[in-house]
All heavy atoms as a GROMACS GRO file, in nm:
protein
  497
    1MET      N    1  -0.104   5.054  -0.231
    1MET     CA    2  -0.066   5.005  -0.100
    1MET      C    3   0.067   5.070  -0.061
    1MET      O    4   0.162   5.072  -0.138
    1MET     CB    5  -0.050   4.853  -0.106
    1MET     CG    6  -0.006   4.793   0.025
    1MET     SD    7  -0.019   4.614   0.029
    1MET     CE    8   0.141   4.566  -0.028
    2THR      N    9   0.074   5.122   0.058
    2THR     CA   10   0.199   5.176   0.108
    2THR      C   11   0.243   5.095   0.228
    2THR      O   12   0.162   5.032   0.295
    2THR     CB   13   0.184   5.324   0.148
    2THR    OG1   14   0.085   5.334   0.250
    2THR    CG2   15   0.146   5.410   0.029
    3SER      N   16   0.370   5.100   0.254
    3SER     CA   17   0.427   5.021   0.363
    3SER      C   18   0.517   5.109   0.448
    3SER      O   19   0.582   5.200   0.398
    3SER     CB   20   0.508   4.904   0.305
    3SER     OG   21   0.574   4.835   0.407
    4SER      N   22   0.520   5.079   0.576
    4SER     CA   23   0.615   5.149   0.662
    4SER      C   24   0.744   5.070   0.673
    4SER      O   25   0.834   5.108   0.746
    4SER     CB   26   0.553   5.169   0.800
    4SER     OG   27   0.525   5.043   0.859
    5HIS      N   28   0.754   4.962   0.599
    5HIS     CA   29   0.874   4.879   0.601
    5HIS      C   30   0.976   4.931   0.501
    5HIS      O   31   0.940   4.984   0.396
    5HIS     CB   32   0.840   4.735   0.568
    5HIS     CG   33   0.756   4.666   0.671
    5HIS    ND1   34   0.690   4.731   0.770
    5HIS    CD2   35   0.729   4.536   0.689
    5HIS    CE1   36   0.625   4.645   0.845
    5HIS    NE2   37   0.646   4.525   0.798
    6ALA      N   38   1.102   4.914   0.536
    6ALA     CA   39   1.209   4.959   0.447
    6ALA      C   40   1.299   4.843   0.411
    6ALA      O   41   1.319   4.751   0.488
    6ALA     CB   42   1.290   5.069   0.516
    7ARG      N   43   1.351   4.850   0.291
    7ARG     CA   44   1.451   4.755   0.244
    7ARG      C   45   1.580   4.834   0.229
    7ARG      O   46   1.585   4.932   0.155
    7ARG     CB   47   1.411   4.695   0.111
    7ARG     CG   48   1.528   4.627   0.047
    7ARG     CD   49   1.494   4.519  -0.048
    7ARG     NE   50   1.618   4.458  -0.089
    7ARG     CZ   51   1.681   4.364  -0.021
    7ARG    NH1   52   1.631   4.318   0.089
    7ARG    NH2   53   1.795   4.313  -0.063
    8LEU      N   54   1.682   4.793   0.299
    8LEU     CA   55   1.811   4.862   0.296
    8LEU      C   56   1.910   4.777   0.218
    8LEU      O   57   1.941   4.664   0.256
    8LEU     CB   58   1.861   4.885   0.439
    8LEU     CG   59   2.001   4.942   0.456
    8LEU    CD1   60   2.014   5.076   0.387
    8LEU    CD2   61   2.034   4.952   0.604
    9ASN      N   62   1.956   4.830   0.106
    9ASN     CA   63   2.060   4.763   0.027
    9ASN      C   64   2.193   4.823   0.066
    9ASN      O   65   2.218   4.940   0.040
    9ASN     CB   66   2.038   4.786  -0.122
    9ASN     CG   67   1.931   4.701  -0.183
    9ASN    OD1   68   1.858   4.633  -0.114
    9ASN    ND2   69   1.920   4.706  -0.314
   10ILE      N   70   2.277   4.744   0.129
   10ILE     CA   71   2.414   4.787   0.159
   10ILE      C   72   2.497   4.738   0.041
   10ILE      O   73   2.516   4.619   0.023
   10ILE     CB   74   2.466   4.725   0.290
   10ILE    CG1   75   2.373   4.755   0.406
   10ILE    CG2   76   2.609   4.770   0.316
   10ILE    CD1   77   2.375   4.896   0.456
   11GLY      N   78   2.541   4.830  -0.040
   11GLY     CA   79   2.611   4.796  -0.163
   11GLY      C   80   2.518   4.818  -0.281
   11GLY      O   81   2.397   4.805  -0.269
   12SER      N   82   2.576   4.856  -0.393
   12SER     CA   83   2.492   4.886  -0.509
   12SER      C   84   2.546   4.823  -0.637
   12SER      O   85   2.540   4.880  -0.744
   12SER     CB   86   2.480   5.038  -0.526
   12SER     OG   87   2.606   5.097  -0.542
   13GLY      N   88   2.598   4.702  -0.622
   13GLY     CA   89   2.647   4.628  -0.738
   13GLY      C   90   2.533   4.576  -0.824
   13GLY      O   91   2.417   4.612  -0.805
   14HIS      N   92   2.564   4.490  -0.918
   14HIS     CA   93   2.465   4.445  -1.015
   14HIS      C   94   2.346   4.372  -0.951
   14HIS      O   95   2.233   4.389  -0.996
   14HIS     CB   96   2.530   4.359  -1.124
   14HIS     CG   97   2.589   4.230  -1.074
   14HIS    ND1   98   2.708   4.227  -1.006
   14HIS    CD2   99   2.544   4.104  -1.083
   14HIS    CE1  100   2.734   4.101  -0.975
   14HIS    NE2  101   2.637   4.024  -1.020
   15ILE      N  102   2.365   4.296  -0.848
   15ILE     CA  103   2.254   4.225  -0.784
   15ILE      C  104   2.164   4.323  -0.708
   15ILE      O  105   2.042   4.307  -0.703
   15ILE     CB  106   2.306   4.114  -0.691
   15ILE    CG1  107   2.372   4.006  -0.776
   15ILE    CG2  108   2.195   4.055  -0.606
   15ILE    CD1  109   2.442   3.898  -0.698
   16ALA      N  110   2.222   4.428  -0.652
   16ALA     CA  111   2.145   4.526  -0.576
   16ALA      C  112   2.039   4.595  -0.662
   16ALA      O  113   1.933   4.631  -0.612
   16ALA     CB  114   2.238   4.629  -0.514
   17VAL      N  115   2.066   4.612  -0.790
   17VAL     CA  116   1.968   4.674  -0.880
   17VAL      C  117   1.840   4.592  -0.882
   17VAL      O  118   1.730   4.645  -0.867
   17VAL     CB  119   2.027   4.690  -1.023
   17VAL    CG1  120   1.921   4.738  -1.120
   17VAL    CG2  121   2.146   4.785  -1.022
   18PHE      N  122   1.853   4.461  -0.896
   18PHE     CA  123   1.736   4.374  -0.900
   18PHE      C  124   1.668   4.364  -0.763
   18PHE      O  125   1.546   4.362  -0.754
   18PHE     CB  126   1.775   4.234  -0.951
   18PHE     CG  127   1.829   4.239  -1.091
   18PHE    CD1  128   1.963   4.220  -1.115
   18PHE    CD2  129   1.746   4.267  -1.198
   18PHE    CE1  130   2.014   4.226  -1.244
   18PHE    CE2  131   1.794   4.274  -1.328
   18PHE     CZ  132   1.929   4.253  -1.351
   19LEU      N  133   1.747   4.361  -0.656
   19LEU     CA  134   1.689   4.357  -0.521
   19LEU      C  135   1.609   4.484  -0.492
   19LEU      O  136   1.503   4.479  -0.430
   19LEU     CB  137   1.798   4.338  -0.417
   19LEU     CG  138   1.868   4.203  -0.418
   19LEU    CD1  139   1.984   4.203  -0.319
   19LEU    CD2  140   1.770   4.091  -0.386
   20ALA      N  141   1.657   4.597  -0.538
   20ALA     CA  142   1.584   4.723  -0.520
   20ALA      C  143   1.452   4.721  -0.598
   20ALA      O  144   1.350   4.767  -0.548
   20ALA     CB  145   1.671   4.841  -0.564
   21GLN      N  146   1.454   4.666  -0.717
   21GLN     CA  147   1.332   4.656  -0.798
   21GLN      C  148   1.228   4.567  -0.728
   21GLN      O  149   1.110   4.601  -0.723
   21GLN     CB  150   1.363   4.602  -0.937
   21GLN     CG  151   1.441   4.698  -1.022
   21GLN     CD  152   1.490   4.636  -1.152
   21GLN    OE1  153   1.484   4.515  -1.173
   21GLN    NE2  154   1.541   4.720  -1.241
   22VAL      N  155   1.273   4.455  -0.675
   22VAL     CA  156   1.182   4.365  -0.603
   22VAL      C  157   1.125   4.434  -0.479
   22VAL      O  158   1.006   4.423  -0.449
   22VAL     CB  159   1.253   4.232  -0.566
   22VAL    CG1  160   1.170   4.150  -0.471
   22VAL    CG2  161   1.286   4.154  -0.692
   23GLY      N  162   1.211   4.506  -0.407
   23GLY     CA  163   1.164   4.579  -0.290
   23GLY      C  164   1.057   4.681  -0.325
   23GLY      O  165   0.957   4.694  -0.256
   24LYS      N  166   1.077   4.752  -0.434
   24LYS     CA  167   0.979   4.851  -0.479
   24LYS      C  168   0.847   4.784  -0.518
   24LYS      O  169   0.740   4.831  -0.481
   24LYS     CB  170   1.038   4.931  -0.596
   24LYS     CG  171   0.951   5.042  -0.644
   24LYS     CD  172   0.941   5.151  -0.541
   24LYS     CE  173   0.861   5.268  -0.597
   24LYS     NZ  174   0.835   5.369  -0.497
   25ILE      N  175   0.854   4.674  -0.590
   25ILE     CA  176   0.734   4.600  -0.629
   25ILE      C  177   0.657   4.554  -0.506
   25ILE      O  178   0.534   4.554  -0.504
   25ILE     CB  179   0.770   4.481  -0.720
   25ILE    CG1  180   0.817   4.532  -0.856
   25ILE    CG2  181   0.653   4.385  -0.736
   25ILE    CD1  182   0.884   4.426  -0.942
   26ALA      N  183   0.730   4.516  -0.402
   26ALA     CA  184   0.668   4.468  -0.278
   26ALA      C  185   0.627   4.584  -0.185
   26ALA      O  186   0.590   4.562  -0.071
   26ALA     CB  187   0.764   4.374  -0.205
   27SER      N  188   0.634   4.706  -0.236
   27SER     CA  189   0.591   4.827  -0.164
   27SER      C  190   0.679   4.863  -0.044
   27SER      O  191   0.632   4.924   0.051
   27SER     CB  192   0.445   4.815  -0.119
   27SER     OG  193   0.361   4.801  -0.230
   28PHE      N  194   0.805   4.825  -0.049
   28PHE     CA  195   0.898   4.865   0.054
   28PHE      C  196   0.955   5.003   0.019
   28PHE      O  197   0.966   5.039  -0.098
   28PHE     CB  198   1.016   4.767   0.063
   28PHE     CG  199   0.985   4.642   0.137
   28PHE    CD1  200   0.916   4.538   0.075
   28PHE    CD2  201   1.025   4.625   0.269
   28PHE    CE1  202   0.887   4.422   0.143
   28PHE    CE2  203   0.998   4.508   0.337
   28PHE     CZ  204   0.928   4.406   0.274
   29LYS      N  205   0.991   5.078   0.120
   29LYS     CA  206   1.071   5.199   0.102
   29LYS      C  207   1.213   5.150   0.081
   29LYS      O  208   1.270   5.085   0.168
   29LYS     CB  209   1.062   5.286   0.226
   29LYS     CG  210   1.146   5.411   0.219
   29LYS     CD  211   1.132   5.491   0.347
   29LYS     CE  212   1.224   5.610   0.344
   29LYS     NZ  213   1.214   5.688   0.468
   30VAL      N  214   1.270   5.174  -0.036
   30VAL     CA  215   1.402   5.122  -0.071
   30VAL      C  216   1.509   5.228  -0.045
   30VAL      O  217   1.498   5.341  -0.094
   30VAL     CB  218   1.406   5.075  -0.218
   30VAL    CG1  219   1.546   5.029  -0.256
   30VAL    CG2  220   1.304   4.964  -0.242
   31ILE      N  221   1.610   5.189   0.032
   31ILE     CA  222   1.725   5.274   0.061
   31ILE      C  223   1.849   5.200   0.012
   31ILE      O  224   1.867   5.083   0.043
   31ILE     CB  225   1.737   5.303   0.212
   31ILE    CG1  226   1.610   5.371   0.263
   31ILE    CG2  227   1.860   5.387   0.241
   31ILE    CD1  228   1.601   5.378   0.414
   32VAL      N  229   1.932   5.270  -0.065
   32VAL     CA  230   2.053   5.210  -0.120
   32VAL      C  231   2.173   5.288  -0.067
   32VAL      O  232   2.173   5.412  -0.069
   32VAL     CB  233   2.053   5.215  -0.274
   32VAL    CG1  234   2.182   5.159  -0.330
   32VAL    CG2  235   1.932   5.141  -0.330
   33GLN      N  236   2.273   5.215  -0.020
   33GLN     CA  237   2.395   5.277   0.032
   33GLN      C  238   2.516   5.208  -0.029
   33GLN      O  239   2.522   5.086  -0.035
   33GLN     CB  240   2.400   5.268   0.184
   33GLN     CG  241   2.525   5.327   0.247
   33GLN     CD  242   2.648   5.238   0.238
   33GLN    OE1  243   2.638   5.117   0.243
   33GLN    NE2  244   2.764   5.298   0.222
   34ASP      N  245   2.610   5.288  -0.073
   34ASP     CA  246   2.739   5.238  -0.119
   34ASP      C  247   2.834   5.356  -0.120
   34ASP      O  248   2.794   5.467  -0.155
   34ASP     CB  249   2.727   5.179  -0.260
   34ASP     CG  250   2.843   5.089  -0.296
   34ASP    OD1  251   2.960   5.131  -0.275
   34ASP    OD2  252   2.819   4.979  -0.346
   35ASP      N  253   2.957   5.335  -0.079
   35ASP     CA  254   3.051   5.446  -0.079
   35ASP      C  255   3.111   5.472  -0.217
   35ASP      O  256   3.186   5.567  -0.236
   35ASP     CB  257   3.161   5.428   0.026
   35ASP     CG  258   3.241   5.300   0.008
   35ASP    OD1  259   3.211   5.222  -0.085
   35ASP    OD2  260   3.332   5.277   0.088
   36ARG      N  261   3.072   5.392  -0.314
   36ARG     CA  262   3.119   5.410  -0.452
   36ARG      C  263   3.017   5.496  -0.528
   36ARG      O  264   2.911   5.448  -0.568
   36ARG     CB  265   3.137   5.276  -0.522
   36ARG     CG  266   3.236   5.186  -0.451
   36ARG     CD  267   3.237   5.047  -0.509
   36ARG     NE  268   3.110   4.980  -0.486
   36ARG     CZ  269   3.079   4.859  -0.531
   36ARG    NH1  270   3.166   4.792  -0.603
   36ARG    NH2  271   2.962   4.806  -0.505
   37SER      N  272   3.049   5.622  -0.548
   37SER     CA  273   2.953   5.715  -0.610
   37SER      C  274   2.920   5.680  -0.755
   37SER      O  275   2.816   5.721  -0.806
   37SER     CB  276   3.005   5.859  -0.601
   37SER     OG  277   3.130   5.871  -0.666
   38ASP      N  278   3.006   5.605  -0.822
   38ASP     CA  279   2.975   5.561  -0.958
   38ASP      C  280   2.863   5.458  -0.961
   38ASP      O  281   2.796   5.442  -1.064
   38ASP     CB  282   3.098   5.501  -1.026
   38ASP     CG  283   3.205   5.604  -1.058
   38ASP    OD1  284   3.174   5.725  -1.053
   38ASP    OD2  285   3.318   5.564  -1.088
   39PHE      N  286   2.842   5.388  -0.851
   39PHE     CA  287   2.740   5.284  -0.844
   39PHE      C  288   2.613   5.334  -0.776
   39PHE      O  289   2.502   5.300  -0.818
   39PHE     CB  290   2.794   5.161  -0.769
   39PHE     CG  291   2.895   5.083  -0.847
   39PHE    CD1  292   3.029   5.114  -0.839
   39PHE    CD2  293   2.857   4.979  -0.929
   39PHE    CE1  294   3.125   5.043  -0.911
   39PHE    CE2  295   2.950   4.907  -1.002
   39PHE     CZ  296   3.084   4.939  -0.993
   40ALA      N  297   2.627   5.407  -0.668
   40ALA     CA  298   2.510   5.453  -0.591
   40ALA      C  299   2.457   5.582  -0.652
   40ALA      O  300   2.490   5.692  -0.610
   40ALA     CB  301   2.549   5.473  -0.445
   41THR      N  302   2.374   5.566  -0.756
   41THR     CA  303   2.317   5.682  -0.824
   41THR      C  304   2.166   5.665  -0.839
   41THR      O  305   2.115   5.552  -0.845
   41THR     CB  306   2.377   5.700  -0.965
   41THR    OG1  307   2.340   5.588  -1.047
   41THR    CG2  308   2.529   5.713  -0.960
   42LYS      N  309   2.097   5.776  -0.846
   42LYS     CA  310   1.952   5.774  -0.866
   42LYS      C  311   1.918   5.714  -1.003
   42LYS      O  312   1.814   5.652  -1.020
   42LYS     CB  313   1.896   5.916  -0.851
   42LYS     CG  314   1.749   5.921  -0.836
   42LYS     CD  315   1.701   5.858  -0.706
   42LYS     CE  316   1.551   5.871  -0.694
   42LYS     NZ  317   1.494   5.792  -0.587
   43GLU      N  318   2.007   5.730  -1.099
   43GLU     CA  319   1.984   5.673  -1.233
   43GLU      C  320   1.982   5.520  -1.229
   43GLU      O  321   1.904   5.458  -1.300
   43GLU     CB  322   2.092   5.722  -1.332
   43GLU     CG  323   2.084   5.869  -1.366
   43GLU     CD  324   2.136   5.961  -1.256
   43GLU    OE1  325   2.223   5.918  -1.176
   43GLU    OE2  326   2.087   6.075  -1.248
   44ARG      N  327   2.068   5.461  -1.149
   44ARG     CA  328   2.070   5.314  -1.137
   44ARG      C  329   1.957   5.262  -1.051
   44ARG      O  330   1.918   5.146  -1.065
   44ARG     CB  331   2.204   5.268  -1.077
   44ARG     CG  332   2.320   5.287  -1.173
   44ARG     CD  333   2.445   5.218  -1.126
   44ARG     NE  334   2.429   5.075  -1.147
   44ARG     CZ  335   2.483   4.982  -1.069
   44ARG    NH1  336   2.557   5.017  -0.966
   44ARG    NH2  337   2.465   4.855  -1.093
   45PHE      N  338   1.907   5.347  -0.959
   45PHE     CA  339   1.803   5.306  -0.865
   45PHE      C  340   1.688   5.407  -0.867
   45PHE      O  341   1.662   5.475  -0.767
   45PHE     CB  342   1.862   5.295  -0.723
   45PHE     CG  343   1.970   5.192  -0.713
   45PHE    CD1  344   2.102   5.227  -0.729
   45PHE    CD2  345   1.939   5.058  -0.690
   45PHE    CE1  346   2.202   5.132  -0.721
   45PHE    CE2  347   2.038   4.962  -0.682
   45PHE     CZ  348   2.170   4.999  -0.698
   46PRO      N  349   1.618   5.417  -0.980
   46PRO     CA  350   1.513   5.520  -0.992
   46PRO      C  351   1.396   5.501  -0.895
   46PRO      O  352   1.329   5.598  -0.860
   46PRO     CB  353   1.468   5.507  -1.138
   46PRO     CG  354   1.504   5.367  -1.177
   46PRO     CD  355   1.628   5.334  -1.099
   47GLY      N  356   1.372   5.381  -0.850
   47GLY     CA  357   1.261   5.356  -0.758
   47GLY      C  358   1.296   5.370  -0.612
   47GLY      O  359   1.210   5.359  -0.524
   48ALA      N  360   1.422   5.398  -0.583
   48ALA     CA  361   1.466   5.408  -0.444
   48ALA      C  362   1.420   5.539  -0.381
   48ALA      O  363   1.419   5.644  -0.447
   48ALA     CB  364   1.618   5.397  -0.435
   49SER      N  365   1.382   5.532  -0.256
   49SER     CA  366   1.344   5.652  -0.182
   49SER      C  367   1.466   5.736  -0.147
   49SER      O  368   1.458   5.857  -0.138
   49SER     CB  369   1.272   5.613  -0.053
   49SER     OG  370   1.156   5.541  -0.081
   50LEU      N  371   1.578   5.666  -0.126
   50LEU     CA  372   1.700   5.734  -0.086
   50LEU      C  373   1.820   5.657  -0.140
   50LEU      O  374   1.826   5.535  -0.126
   50LEU     CB  375   1.706   5.740   0.067
   50LEU     CG  376   1.823   5.812   0.132
   50LEU    CD1  377   1.827   5.959   0.091
   50LEU    CD2  378   1.813   5.801   0.284
   51VAL      N  379   1.912   5.728  -0.203
   51VAL     CA  380   2.036   5.669  -0.253
   51VAL      C  381   2.151   5.746  -0.189
   51VAL      O  382   2.162   5.868  -0.206
   51VAL     CB  383   2.047   5.675  -0.407
   51VAL    CG1  384   2.179   5.617  -0.454
   51VAL    CG2  385   1.930   5.603  -0.472
   52LEU      N  386   2.233   5.676  -0.113
   52LEU     CA  387   2.344   5.738  -0.041
   52LEU      C  388   2.477   5.692  -0.098
   52LEU      O  389   2.510   5.574  -0.090
   52LEU     CB  390   2.339   5.700   0.107
   52LEU     CG  391   2.216   5.744   0.184
   52LEU    CD1  392   2.212   5.677   0.320
   52LEU    CD2  393   2.214   5.894   0.197
   53ALA      N  394   2.551   5.783  -0.155
   53ALA     CA  395   2.688   5.754  -0.201
   53ALA      C  396   2.782   5.804  -0.092
   53ALA      O  397   2.855   5.901  -0.110
   53ALA     CB  398   2.714   5.822  -0.334
   54GLN      N  399   2.773   5.738   0.022
   54GLN     CA  400   2.846   5.778   0.142
   54GLN      C  401   2.895   5.653   0.216
   54GLN      O  402   2.845   5.544   0.192
   54GLN     CB  403   2.755   5.858   0.235
   54GLN     CG  404   2.698   5.982   0.172
   54GLN     CD  405   2.596   6.049   0.263
   54GLN    OE1  406   2.581   6.014   0.379
   54GLN    NE2  407   2.525   6.146   0.209
   55PRO      N  408   2.986   5.672   0.310
   55PRO     CA  409   3.032   5.558   0.390
   55PRO      C  410   2.917   5.494   0.468
   55PRO      O  411   2.815   5.559   0.495
   55PRO     CB  412   3.135   5.619   0.485
   55PRO     CG  413   3.178   5.745   0.420
   55PRO     CD  414   3.059   5.794   0.344
   56ILE      N  415   2.935   5.371   0.506
   56ILE     CA  416   2.832   5.295   0.578
   56ILE      C  417   2.788   5.364   0.707
   56ILE      O  418   2.674   5.350   0.750
   56ILE     CB  419   2.881   5.150   0.606
   56ILE    CG1  420   2.769   5.062   0.661
   56ILE    CG2  421   2.999   5.149   0.700
   56ILE    CD1  422   2.664   5.029   0.562
   57THR      N  423   2.874   5.443   0.767
   57THR     CA  424   2.837   5.510   0.891
   57THR      C  425   2.724   5.610   0.872
   57THR      O  426   2.656   5.645   0.968
   57THR     CB  427   2.959   5.583   0.952
   57THR    OG1  428   3.015   5.669   0.852
   57THR    CG2  429   3.064   5.484   0.998
   58SER      N  430   2.698   5.652   0.750
   58SER     CA  431   2.587   5.745   0.725
   58SER      C  432   2.452   5.679   0.754
   58SER      O  433   2.356   5.748   0.787
   58SER     CB  434   2.590   5.796   0.581
   58SER     OG  435   2.570   5.690   0.489
   59ILE      N  436   2.445   5.548   0.745
   59ILE     CA  437   2.321   5.476   0.774
   59ILE      C  438   2.284   5.494   0.921
   59ILE      O  439   2.166   5.512   0.954
   59ILE     CB  440   2.336   5.325   0.740
   59ILE    CG1  441   2.358   5.308   0.590
   59ILE    CG2  442   2.217   5.246   0.788
   59ILE    CD1  443   2.244   5.353   0.504
   60GLN      N  444   2.380   5.490   1.009
   60GLN     CA  445   2.354   5.509   1.152
   60GLN      C  446   2.284   5.642   1.177
   60GLN      O  447   2.191   5.650   1.255
   60GLN     CB  448   2.484   5.503   1.231
   60GLN     CG  449   2.550   5.368   1.229
   60GLN     CD  450   2.689   5.372   1.292
   60GLN    OE1  451   2.750   5.477   1.301
   60GLN    NE2  452   2.737   5.257   1.334
   61GLU      N  453   2.330   5.746   1.110
   61GLU     CA  454   2.272   5.878   1.129
   61GLU      C  455   2.125   5.881   1.088
   61GLU      O  456   2.044   5.948   1.151
   61GLU     CB  457   2.352   5.981   1.049
   61GLU     CG  458   2.495   5.996   1.095
   61GLU     CD  459   2.580   6.077   1.000
   61GLU    OE1  460   2.524   6.146   0.912
   61GLU    OE2  461   2.703   6.072   1.012
   62ILE      N  462   2.090   5.809   0.985
   62ILE     CA  463   1.951   5.808   0.936
   62ILE      C  464   1.861   5.735   1.036
   62ILE      O  465   1.753   5.784   1.069
   62ILE     CB  466   1.943   5.740   0.798
   62ILE    CG1  467   2.012   5.829   0.696
   62ILE    CG2  468   1.800   5.710   0.759
   62ILE    CD1  469   2.034   5.763   0.565
   63PHE      N  470   1.903   5.619   1.084
   63PHE     CA  471   1.817   5.540   1.170
   63PHE      C  472   1.815   5.587   1.314
   63PHE      O  473   1.725   5.552   1.389
   63PHE     CB  474   1.855   5.392   1.162
   63PHE     CG  475   1.812   5.332   1.030
   63PHE    CD1  476   1.905   5.298   0.935
   63PHE    CD2  477   1.679   5.312   1.003
   63PHE    CE1  478   1.866   5.243   0.814
   63PHE    CE2  479   1.638   5.259   0.881
   63PHE     CZ  480   1.732   5.224   0.786
   64ILE      N  481   1.911   5.669   1.354
   64ILE     CA  482   1.911   5.724   1.489
   64ILE      C  483   1.811   5.839   1.500
   64ILE      O  484   1.753   5.862   1.605
   64ILE     CB  485   2.053   5.768   1.531
   64ILE    CG1  486   2.138   5.644   1.551
   64ILE    CG2  487   2.051   5.855   1.655
   64ILE    CD1  488   2.285   5.672   1.577
   65LYS      N  489   1.789   5.911   1.391
   65LYS     CA  490   1.697   6.025   1.391
   65LYS      C  491   1.556   5.986   1.425
   65LYS      O  492   1.505   5.887   1.404
   65LYS     CB  493   1.698   6.095   1.255
   65LYS     CG  494   1.828   6.167   1.229
   65LYS     CD  495   1.823   6.234   1.096
   65LYS     CE  496   1.955   6.302   1.065
   65LYS     NZ  497   1.957   6.365   0.937
   0.00000   0.00000   0.00000
């Protein structure tokens, strides 16, 4: 099952890891954003479609496209 719905995690702390896993299980496209590059990594969020270690303003650019 695929979904056109997305789950956007603003922040990538310890709770965000579990929220991303739940989103993936529920067939959401998971996007993680945090300006802390030590936290926002593909290794911490292997199921995420997109991991952004950038300021929050980068989200605007993605959704405006």
